[in-house]
ZADO-203931 format. One line per 5 residues: number of its first residue (from 1); their letters; for each residue x, z, y of C-alpha. Coordinates in pm, whole numbers. Example, Ala and Ser with C-alpha at 12.3 -4.5 7.8 and 13.67 -1.06 7.14 Angstrom:
<recs>
1	AS	1230/780/-450 ~ 1367/714/-106
</recs>
This chain:
<recs>
1	XXXXX	-360/8943/2377 ~ -70/8723/2259 ~ 244/8718/2474 ~ 513/8464/2541 ~ 729/8652/2287
6	XXXXX	463/8601/2017 ~ 461/8228/2088 ~ 841/8214/2075 ~ 860/8394/1742 ~ 592/8177/1581
11	XXXXX	747/7854/1712 ~ 1102/7958/1623 ~ 1235/7911/1977 ~ 1341/8137/2262 ~ 1102/8271/2528
16	XXXXX	1298/8063/2778 ~ 1202/7744/2590 ~ 836/7850/2583 ~ 849/7916/2956 ~ 998/7572/3015
21	XXXXX	717/7410/2818 ~ 452/7607/3009 ~ 600/7535/3350 ~ 695/7176/3279 ~ 1011/7235/3486
26	XXXXX	1290/7140/3244 ~ 1367/6889/2976 ~ 1254/7001/2631 ~ 1287/6792/2316 ~ 949/6629/2245
31	XXXXX	932/6775/1892 ~ 1000/7122/2027 ~ 742/7079/2301 ~ 481/6969/2047 ~ 559/7268/1823
36	XXXXX	530/7514/2111 ~ 205/7363/2236 ~ 64/7377/1882 ~ 147/7749/1853 ~ 1/7817/2199
41	XXXXX	-323/7657/2090 ~ -322/7848/1758 ~ -266/8185/1924 ~ -497/8116/2215 ~ -222/8211/2456
46	XXXXX	-357/7975/2724 ~ -734/7947/2784 ~ -894/7612/2702 ~ -949/7535/3071 ~ -575/7521/3120
51	XXXXX	-486/7389/2777 ~ -615/7046/2874 ~ -344/7028/3139 ~ -78/7218/2947 ~ 206/6983/3031
56	XXXXX	164/7031/3404 ~ -14/7369/3413 ~ -113/7285/3770 ~ -383/7481/3949 ~ -244/7421/4300
61	XXXXX	-297/7786/4392 ~ -65/8065/4500 ~ -124/8439/4522 ~ -33/8647/4828 ~ -58/9027/4819
66	XXXXX	7/9226/5137 ~ -31/9598/5212 ~ -239/9580/5532 ~ -370/9252/5670 ~ -462/9436/5992
71	XXXXX	-93/9493/6063 ~ 26/9205/6286 ~ 345/9172/6078 ~ 157/9097/5756 ~ -90/8875/5941
76	XXXXX	205/8666/6060 ~ 355/8661/5708 ~ 21/8539/5569 ~ 4/8263/5828 ~ 357/8149/5741
81	XXXXX	270/8136/5370 ~ -61/7958/5429 ~ 86/7689/5653 ~ 360/7613/5399 ~ 115/7612/5109
86	XXXXX	-125/7377/5285 ~ 156/7131/5350 ~ 212/7117/4973 ~ -158/7082/4893 ~ -193/7442/4769
91	XXXXX	-457/7705/4839 ~ -372/8076/4876 ~ -557/8370/4720 ~ -509/8674/4947 ~ -514/9036/4833
96	XXXXX	-496/9339/5064 ~ -381/9655/4883 ~ -400/9913/5162 ~ -80/10050/5003 ~ -282/10144/4693
101	XXXXX	-107/10078/4356 ~ -442/10062/4173 ~ -568/9791/4405 ~ -239/9607/4367 ~ -279/9608/3989
106	XXXXX	-638/9484/4020 ~ -533/9197/4245 ~ -255/9104/4005 ~ -500/9087/3717 ~ -742/8880/3925
111	XXXXX	-471/8634/4025 ~ -355/8603/3665 ~ -713/8516/3577 ~ -716/8255/3851 ~ -398/8104/3701
116	XXXXX	-199/8108/4022 ~ 124/7913/3985 ~ 329/8160/4184 ~ 300/8491/4365 ~ 431/8624/4697
121	XXXXX	399/9001/4723 ~ 479/9288/4957 ~ 484/9557/4687 ~ 337/9898/4762 ~ 570/10063/4512
126	XXXXX	906/9989/4354 ~ 784/9998/3992 ~ 763/9658/3828 ~ 547/9753/3531 ~ 241/9574/3670
131	XXXXX	441/9254/3703 ~ 539/9229/3336 ~ 241/9000/3255 ~ 365/8757/3521 ~ 710/8754/3364
136	XXXXX	561/8693/3020 ~ 363/8396/3150 ~ 656/8252/3344 ~ 493/8291/3687 ~ 760/8306/3959
141	XXXXX	745/8592/4208 ~ 890/8627/4558 ~ 910/8975/4710 ~ 879/9015/5086 ~ 1051/9296/5281
146	XXXXX	1048/9540/4989 ~ 1251/9467/4677 ~ 1171/9584/4327 ~ 1361/9841/4127 ~ 1510/9687/3814
151	XXXXX	1398/9328/3869 ~ 1595/9077/4074 ~ 1327/8840/4199 ~ 1362/8597/4483 ~ 1317/8799/4802
156	XXXXX	1286/8758/5176 ~ 1375/9065/5380 ~ 1503/9174/5717 ~ 1793/9415/5755 ~ 1595/9732/5819
161	XXXXX	1907/9950/5801 ~ 2073/9744/6077 ~ 1757/9768/6288 ~ 1734/10146/6250 ~ 2099/10178/6339
166	XXXXX	2047/9968/6654 ~ 1748/10178/6763 ~ 1939/10505/6723 ~ 2236/10370/6920 ~ 1999/10248/7191
171	XXXXX	1828/10589/7217 ~ 2161/10771/7224 ~ 2281/10547/7508 ~ 1976/10668/7703 ~ 2078/11030/7648
176	XXXXX	1843/11101/7355 ~ 2031/11296/7087 ~ 1757/11489/6904 ~ 1610/11191/6721 ~ 1358/11226/6439
181	XXXXX	1276/10947/6196 ~ 934/10881/6039 ~ 969/10663/5731 ~ 765/10549/5434 ~ 752/10662/5071
186	XXXXX	1070/10744/4883 ~ 1188/10464/4648 ~ 1056/10179/4863 ~ 1361/9983/4968 ~ 1258/9920/5330
191	XXXXX	1174/10288/5387 ~ 1498/10401/5225 ~ 1700/10149/5428 ~ 1550/10281/5752 ~ 1669/10634/5675
196	XXXXX	2012/10510/5564 ~ 2059/10310/5887 ~ 1949/10613/6089 ~ 2209/10831/5912 ~ 2482/10572/5961
201	XXXXX	2417/10558/6335 ~ 2418/10938/6371 ~ 2752/10959/6191 ~ 2899/10687/6412 ~ 2780/10878/6719
206	XXXXX	2925/11206/6595 ~ 2577/11362/6561 ~ 2474/11571/6258 ~ 2231/11444/5996 ~ 1969/11718/5970
211	XXXXX	1713/11706/5686 ~ 1442/11860/5908 ~ 1458/11551/6133 ~ 1380/11312/5847 ~ 1016/11280/5743
216	XXXXX	876/11063/5464 ~ 509/10972/5434 ~ 273/10676/5401 ~ 273/10361/5615 ~ -40/10473/5802
221	XXXXX	-121/10596/6151 ~ -269/10917/6013 ~ 59/10985/5832 ~ 255/10924/6152 ~ 36/11171/6339
226	XXXXX	63/11429/6061 ~ 445/11409/6038 ~ 477/11433/6418 ~ 255/11740/6427 ~ 462/11894/6147
231	XXXXX	775/11852/6356 ~ 610/12012/6659 ~ 451/12295/6459 ~ 785/12381/6303 ~ 945/12405/6645
236	XXXXX	1191/12122/6580 ~ 1350/12015/6908 ~ 1305/11638/6945 ~ 1351/11406/7239 ~ 1294/11079/7050
241	XXXXX	1110/10946/6745 ~ 1197/10637/6540 ~ 909/10509/6325 ~ 959/10258/6045 ~ 644/10062/6133
246	XXXXX	395/10023/6415 ~ 119/10215/6237 ~ 337/10525/6211 ~ 438/10483/6575 ~ 77/10466/6693
251	XXXXX	-2/10779/6493 ~ 298/10956/6647 ~ 186/10846/6995 ~ -161/10991/6935 ~ -18/11323/6817
256	XXXXX	216/11350/7116 ~ -67/11281/7357 ~ -282/11550/7192 ~ 1/11798/7252 ~ 31/11696/7615
261	XXXXX	371/11529/7567 ~ 443/11214/7765 ~ 613/10901/7632 ~ 888/10842/7729 ~ 932/11127/7980
266	XXXXX	920/11403/7717 ~ 972/11211/7394 ~ 1098/10854/7360 ~ 925/10647/7092 ~ 1057/10333/6918
271	XXXXX	955/10153/6602 ~ 973/9847/6379 ~ 714/9567/6401 ~ 577/9431/6723 ~ 210/9484/6803
276	XXXXX	111/9119/6808 ~ -102/9003/7102 ~ -115/9361/7232 ~ 256/9344/7312 ~ 199/9036/7525
281	XXXXX	-87/9182/7726 ~ 42/9541/7722 ~ 421/9542/7677 ~ 486/9912/7624 ~ 657/9978/7289
286	XXXXX	1032/9928/7235 ~ 1063/9770/6893 ~ 1276/9604/6634 ~ 1076/9282/6604 ~ 1066/9127/6258
291	XXXXX	996/8753/6226 ~ 677/8772/6021 ~ 585/8403/6032 ~ 938/8301/5930 ~ 935/8559/5649
296	XXXXX	621/8397/5509 ~ 759/8045/5552 ~ 1086/8132/5378 ~ 904/8310/5095 ~ 690/8002/5036
301	XXXXX	998/7778/5046 ~ 1171/7988/4779 ~ 859/7980/4564 ~ 809/7605/4590 ~ 1176/7534/4524
306	XXXXX	1145/7728/4199 ~ 816/7563/4104 ~ 962/7217/4162 ~ 1305/7280/4008 ~ 1403/7113/3681
311	XXXXX	1686/7358/3614 ~ 1749/7731/3616 ~ 1778/7887/3962 ~ 1941/8229/3997 ~ 1747/8487/4202
316	XXXXX	1804/8438/4574 ~ 1769/8682/4862 ~ 1715/8566/5218 ~ 1792/8822/5489 ~ 1650/8724/5828
321	XXXXX	1776/8871/6157 ~ 1571/9108/6371 ~ 1569/9156/6748 ~ 1569/9465/6964 ~ 1306/9430/7237
326	XXXXX	1343/9693/7509 ~ 1026/9802/7687 ~ 897/10127/7838 ~ 852/10367/7543 ~ 1225/10430/7495
331	XXXXX	1280/10545/7854 ~ 1510/10260/7954 ~ 1316/10182/8273 ~ 1275/10552/8343 ~ 1651/10603/8338
336	XXXXX	1767/10287/8507 ~ 1494/10232/8769 ~ 1340/10580/8800 ~ 1015/10400/8730 ~ 739/10603/8562
341	XXXXX	599/10463/8240 ~ 256/10315/8268 ~ -6/10161/8047 ~ -135/9927/8317 ~ -30/9564/8311
346	XXXXX	322/9535/8453 ~ 487/9210/8550 ~ 619/9045/8238 ~ 993/8999/8204 ~ 1156/8759/7962
351	XXXXX	1372/9037/7819 ~ 1059/9226/7718 ~ 962/8971/7454 ~ 1278/8782/7364 ~ 1505/9067/7266
356	XXXXX	1863/9100/7150 ~ 1971/8972/6808 ~ 2069/9247/6562 ~ 2343/9145/6322 ~ 2305/9251/5957
361	XXXXX	2518/9533/5821 ~ 2810/9465/5592 ~ 2808/9611/5241 ~ 3054/9884/5338 ~ 2838/9994/5632
366	XXXXX	2524/9992/5421 ~ 2686/10198/5146 ~ 2822/10438/5406 ~ 2471/10501/5538 ~ 2354/10611/5196
371	XXXXX	2670/10816/5147 ~ 2606/11008/5472 ~ 2249/11062/5357 ~ 2372/11208/5029 ~ 2636/11411/5210
376	XXXXX	2362/11584/5408 ~ 2189/11679/5084 ~ 1905/11430/5131 ~ 1904/11230/4812 ~ 1669/10942/4736
381	XXXXX	1491/10938/4405 ~ 1452/10563/4410 ~ 1702/10286/4364 ~ 1938/10248/4658 ~ 2167/9955/4730
386	XXXXX	2480/10166/4739 ~ 2640/10222/4399 ~ 2710/10582/4302 ~ 3035/10654/4119 ~ 2859/10647/3783
391	XXXXX	2715/10302/3865 ~ 3055/10147/3929 ~ 3276/10011/3650 ~ 3558/10241/3549 ~ 3793/10148/3268
396	XXXXX	3920/10507/3253 ~ 3566/10618/3169 ~ 3566/10366/2886 ~ 3900/10482/2747 ~ 3796/10847/2753
401	XXXXX	3485/10768/2554 ~ 3678/10556/2303 ~ 3910/10854/2253 ~ 3606/11068/2169 ~ 3582/11255/2498
406	XXXXX	3293/11273/2742 ~ 3293/11123/3091 ~ 3044/11092/3376 ~ 2819/10854/3182 ~ 2799/10637/2875
411	XXXXX	2991/10311/2930 ~ 2830/9981/2842 ~ 2995/9664/2717 ~ 2867/9322/2623 ~ 3186/9130/2553
416	XXXXX	3016/8827/2403 ~ 2787/8676/2667 ~ 2765/8297/2645 ~ 2438/8246/2834 ~ 2487/8058/3158
421	XXXXX	2145/8178/3275 ~ 2247/8543/3235 ~ 2566/8493/3433 ~ 2387/8312/3714 ~ 2110/8571/3726
426	XXXXX	2354/8861/3764 ~ 2586/8678/4004 ~ 2296/8549/4213 ~ 2446/8200/4238 ~ 2509/7888/4036
431	XXXXX	2831/7865/3838 ~ 3070/7580/3875 ~ 3145/7368/3570 ~ 3219/7578/3266 ~ 3581/7614/3164
436	XXXXX	3680/7341/2923 ~ 3697/7441/2559 ~ 3632/7300/2218 ~ 3393/7580/2124 ~ 3062/7701/2272
441	XXXXX	3160/8059/2181 ~ 3337/8102/2515 ~ 3141/8217/2821 ~ 3071/7978/3109 ~ 3252/8008/3438
446	XXXXX	3596/8132/3537 ~ 3786/8461/3484 ~ 3697/8552/3840 ~ 3327/8493/3765 ~ 3348/8714/3456
451	XXXXX	3508/9005/3643 ~ 3249/8978/3922 ~ 2976/8970/3655 ~ 3106/9295/3505 ~ 3141/9459/3846
456	XXXXX	2783/9373/3942 ~ 2651/9516/3617 ~ 2870/9826/3637 ~ 3023/9715/3306 ~ 3359/9874/3237
461	XXXXX	3553/9582/3088 ~ 3554/9208/3023 ~ 3715/9012/2743 ~ 3984/8749/2780 ~ 3948/8536/2468
466	XXXXX	4238/8394/2267 ~ 4046/8171/2031 ~ 4164/7916/1781 ~ 3877/7790/1565 ~ 3999/7450/1444
471	XXXXX	3782/7180/1290 ~ 3446/7338/1367 ~ 3153/7102/1399 ~ 2886/7161/1665 ~ 2547/7012/1749
476	XXXXX	2305/7053/2036 ~ 1994/7258/1956 ~ 1644/7193/2088 ~ 1693/7430/2384 ~ 2006/7240/2493
481	XXXXX	2267/7489/2372 ~ 2552/7401/2137 ~ 2562/7566/1795 ~ 2795/7566/1494 ~ 2680/7345/1205
486	XXXXX	2982/7329/972 ~ 3351/7256/922 ~ 3558/6947/846 ~ 3847/7086/634 ~ 3791/6954/284
491	XXXXX	4128/6915/110 ~ 4490/7030/109 ~ 4586/6728/316 ~ 4345/6843/588 ~ 4562/7151/640
496	XXXXX	4823/6926/799 ~ 4564/6778/1036 ~ 4409/7088/1191 ~ 4310/7065/1554 ~ 4601/7200/1761
501	XXXXX	4580/7552/1904 ~ 4562/7615/2280 ~ 4894/7612/2462 ~ 5033/7966/2480 ~ 5143/7936/2842
506	XXXXX	4793/7830/2944 ~ 4642/8126/2760 ~ 4880/8369/2928 ~ 4791/8218/3265 ~ 4419/8281/3202
511	XXXXX	4490/8645/3111 ~ 4692/8687/3428 ~ 4394/8554/3627 ~ 4167/8813/3465 ~ 4407/9093/3550
516	XXXXX	4449/8979/3909 ~ 4073/8947/3957 ~ 4015/9293/3808 ~ 4259/9474/4037 ~ 4080/9736/4242
521	XXXXX	3739/9673/4081 ~ 3751/9937/3808 ~ 3691/9664/3549 ~ 3928/9672/3252 ~ 4045/9368/3059
526	XXXXX	4024/9346/2680 ~ 4243/9093/2496 ~ 4016/8945/2229 ~ 4160/8738/1942 ~ 3994/8518/1685
531	XXXXX	4117/8602/1337 ~ 4180/8428/1006 ~ 3896/8527/769 ~ 3581/8389/928 ~ 3779/8117/1113
536	XXXXX	3895/7981/778 ~ 3537/7990/649 ~ 3407/7811/958 ~ 3677/7543/934 ~ 3568/7466/579
541	XXXXX	3199/7535/625 ~ 3059/7883/574 ~ 2855/7808/262 ~ 3127/7592/106 ~ 3386/7863/174
546	XXXXX	3191/8125/-21 ~ 3235/7911/-332 ~ 3604/7853/-259 ~ 3672/8226/-279 ~ 3612/8187/-652
551	XXXXX	3684/7816/-716 ~ 3996/7751/-505 ~ 4113/8077/-358 ~ 4470/7950/-309 ~ 4348/7674/-76
556	XXXXX	4144/7917/133 ~ 4434/8163/155 ~ 4670/7887/265 ~ 4434/7807/552 ~ 4410/8176/641
561	XXXXX	4790/8203/651 ~ 4815/7915/899 ~ 4560/8081/1128 ~ 4720/8424/1088 ~ 5071/8304/1169
566	XXXXX	4963/8148/1496 ~ 4734/8427/1614 ~ 4991/8695/1532 ~ 5244/8509/1746 ~ 4993/8494/2034
571	XXXXX	4907/8862/1999 ~ 5272/8960/2006 ~ 5334/8753/2320 ~ 5031/8908/2490 ~ 5114/9266/2395
576	XXXXX	5484/9239/2477 ~ 5401/9130/2831 ~ 5064/9282/2916 ~ 5008/9582/2686 ~ 5015/9841/2967
581	XXXXX	4754/9649/3165 ~ 4504/9601/2882 ~ 4213/9834/2810 ~ 4231/9768/2436 ~ 4282/9485/2188
586	XXXXX	3993/9329/1998 ~ 3988/9111/1689 ~ 3676/8904/1617 ~ 3621/8844/1248 ~ 3277/8831/1085
591	XXXXX	3342/8997/749 ~ 2999/9137/660 ~ 2628/9068/656 ~ 2321/9289/646 ~ 2395/9430/300
596	XXXXX	2774/9470/320 ~ 3092/9268/273 ~ 3065/8891/240 ~ 3278/8889/-79 ~ 3360/9136/-359
601	XXXXX	3532/9452/-231 ~ 3835/9411/-459 ~ 3887/9051/-350 ~ 3833/9147/13 ~ 4099/9418/-1
606	XXXXX	4347/9180/-160 ~ 4291/8896/85 ~ 4196/9072/407 ~ 4371/9408/435 ~ 4741/9306/428
611	XXXXX	4683/9007/656 ~ 4485/9207/909 ~ 4757/9470/921 ~ 5002/9196/1010 ~ 4773/9058/1279
616	XXXXX	4719/9388/1463 ~ 5077/9515/1417 ~ 5188/9413/1770 ~ 4897/9603/1928 ~ 4960/9914/1716
621	XXXXX	5330/9893/1799 ~ 5243/9919/2168 ~ 5003/10209/2106 ~ 4687/10019/2195 ~ 4342/10102/2065
626	XXXXX	4225/9818/1839 ~ 3866/9714/1773 ~ 3702/9481/1524 ~ 3406/9267/1625 ~ 3190/9213/1317
631	XXXXX	2824/9237/1244 ~ 2658/9359/928 ~ 2616/9679/726 ~ 2917/9901/788 ~ 2871/10209/570
636	XXXXX	3113/10100/293 ~ 3330/9887/521 ~ 3437/10159/765 ~ 3679/10336/526 ~ 3863/10007/475
641	XXXXX	3882/9942/848 ~ 4014/10290/919 ~ 4277/10241/647 ~ 4389/9918/817 ~ 4422/10094/1155
646	XXXXX	4110/10005/1352 ~ 3982/10252/1611 ~ 3663/10076/1726 ~ 3387/9871/1561 ~ 3132/9655/1740
651	XXXXX	2860/9539/1781 ~ 2697/9804/1561 ~ 2357/9677/1451 ~ 2082/9939/1424 ~ 1887/9682/1223
656	XXXXX	2106/9750/918 ~ 2295/10071/1004 ~ 2195/10434/1050 ~ 2400/10478/1366 ~ 2321/10846/1411
661	XXXXX	2446/10921/1057 ~ 2756/10703/1095 ~ 2838/10853/1435 ~ 2823/11202/1287 ~ 3024/11101/981
666	XXXXX	3300/10925/1178 ~ 3314/11153/1480 ~ 3668/11170/1614 ~ 3786/10890/1385 ~ 3599/10571/1474
671	XXXXX	3429/10472/1799 ~ 3124/10247/1798 ~ 2997/9991/2051 ~ 2644/9847/2029 ~ 2315/10003/1929
676	XXXXX	2058/9797/2127 ~ 1883/9546/1898 ~ 1938/9187/2005 ~ 1580/9107/1903 ~ 1458/9368/2153
681	XXXXX	1657/9205/2433 ~ 1524/8863/2337 ~ 1158/8952/2289 ~ 1094/9305/2419 ~ 956/9414/2753
686	XXXXX	1140/9630/3003 ~ 966/9951/2903 ~ 1076/9917/2540 ~ 1430/9826/2644 ~ 1452/10131/2867
691	XXXXX	1316/10354/2588 ~ 1574/10215/2344 ~ 1860/10276/2587 ~ 1743/10629/2658 ~ 1713/10705/2286
696	XXXXX	2063/10570/2217 ~ 2209/10779/2499 ~ 2040/11094/2370 ~ 2123/11041/2003 ~ 2468/10884/2016
701	XXXXX	2639/10978/2342 ~ 2726/11349/2295 ~ 3090/11403/2208 ~ 3204/11058/2317 ~ 3292/10784/2073
706	XXXXX	2992/10567/2163 ~ 2965/10276/2407 ~ 2626/10113/2456 ~ 2583/9740/2407 ~ 2379/9467/2244
711	XXXXX	2392/9433/1867 ~ 2509/9072/1889 ~ 2616/8793/2123 ~ 2393/8735/2425 ~ 2302/8367/2414
716	XXXXX	2058/8144/2601 ~ 1760/8289/2415 ~ 1789/8627/2590 ~ 1597/8658/2920 ~ 1850/8738/3194
721	XXXXX	1635/9010/3350 ~ 1640/9202/3020 ~ 2019/9219/3030 ~ 2000/9350/3385 ~ 1739/9608/3283
726	XXXXX	1958/9730/2995 ~ 2249/9788/3234 ~ 2031/9971/3487 ~ 1885/10190/3213 ~ 2236/10300/3109
731	XXXXX	2307/10409/3465 ~ 1976/10593/3473 ~ 1986/10770/3136 ~ 2353/10758/3037 ~ 2485/11042/3251
736	XXXXX	2612/11316/3023 ~ 2446/11580/3237 ~ 2116/11416/3140 ~ 2189/11323/2780 ~ 2014/11633/2648
741	XXX	1716/11621/2885 ~ 1377/11570/2720 ~ 1218/11232/2762
</recs>
């Protein structure tokens, strides 16, 4: 079956452009749209029934997948989605998984066949593999209550960790200190958050976190009964149970009753999720009530806003508040009124159904909950929201690796990211207007945005660019991005009319902003300089310049000297003031292509080597590591670069280099950054990206000297979620303790 990547390759556009054509949600040049639609028809990517309405791709249907429609919470969510959909003229296809991944996959396939325009899902597992077809077809997804591992979709959740913390504090205030928790499967975010909030509360109360009090199972009553009986059979002393949902609580209640234990006299019982109409007629269970209807309404709103948008929207997460509703099962009335619990109809009190608002946790509190969990030796195998040390950026890690030592994990760097969509995806918000520049080679946003971007990815450094590329000509491509098309320097007289370089004071001010923003984040700052070789070629026109190397070399060298003189002065000013604060110094100069140097080796050594030594002299004088950013085949180029004084080369392209051989050959002498094919990031799926990252970590990481990154600049054609997946895969597979583990 053809994919969106197949269409993009055949049409000569990015997958993003294909998605825009399919969704009809953004402006696409008419010629490009026609070409994409022609390829779609040729490949049969869209069935004929939809091809007739390709421009709109409207079916006016949504998909909704929930784990248990009998649970009042998911019933309320479904009602919220349905009411919102009906107001927009949409119908809803409902799937009930019963927490079964196979059924979830079947429903996803069915809804793809029905051509739903969007999907709202309460996933029964954290794996996103089943959702890849939706991504390929550009179908937006909103997750409810449980977030996915490795895919930042729109999501609507409640703060389960804050709710669990509130329940534990409430029980402790009633004198209950032996509190067990019954939660759901490991790696589901809501189940993990419940345990983390429980641990946070115990630590705040000065109570120990004991592994035997924490039980993980399925979200079913039978599982709740089984885990409760396990606790009792093992002789664990408990005076309270916290269940992560009402089904588990009802199972626990059944098990306690079978053992002759009374609730709340012998064991207090609290849970998440209210029991719907039962709580109105029989108000017994103390709960953290989650606003199911509002969760469904907000999920539908996020989905429709994306369906109706004409521009890129970064993933958004809505966190709704919960409420603590105190009833009989916790023992509150038993303690304060000496009233025995009862299952007959008591007089209703407003407090029984209105509850107390529970404020969400701050990031520090949430991370602390997971830290206390780890400290008790109860690790989670799934993704958790608190970053471990190896997930955080650390410029010292980077420097150790570049000096051919090992650290906690392989660093990752992508210093040339110009895609606005990627930045907004990672940051989770829209960027303000891009910084003004005369070149599209600079990234969008501010220095502060770039440092936050690196911190969120766990990337160990960002680049502050000192670029002077005069007299370049740019044009807008069919996908809306700007691209280089040539140069305007044609004669000796043009050398006196070059576009002026940026003001040095302004450049120094930008670097100072990077350094201030990076303080305390672990993110290092790299000073990156444009050079003289490829900048001269671009000013003239790349093709025209190749002839000038042989026809009018003196003219080309005169242009190079002008560029060199200015950039060397900037580099000296930067290094004299900021050398101690910089991670390393980088020079960007495209000197090679996929078969080697762009010009004859003898001519290259005459023109390039002495000038480059002059350019990097200030950095070497201050003892900084120096890298060269150039693509192409490096086997015969590396000896020249080492002779000049370079320590690092990036972005090494596996497409034209045997990186394993080069790493072995240059071990201890030259560090490499790169290794992940740009074509894979642009067109591959997550599974292939993860495999490529794992392979690079296994083959190239040992002994240091290797930093993972893309094999080229990340532009608008690269799906943002693929960049995120690459970063997460480094954190997963890049730890040196795991680098030799079998796949």
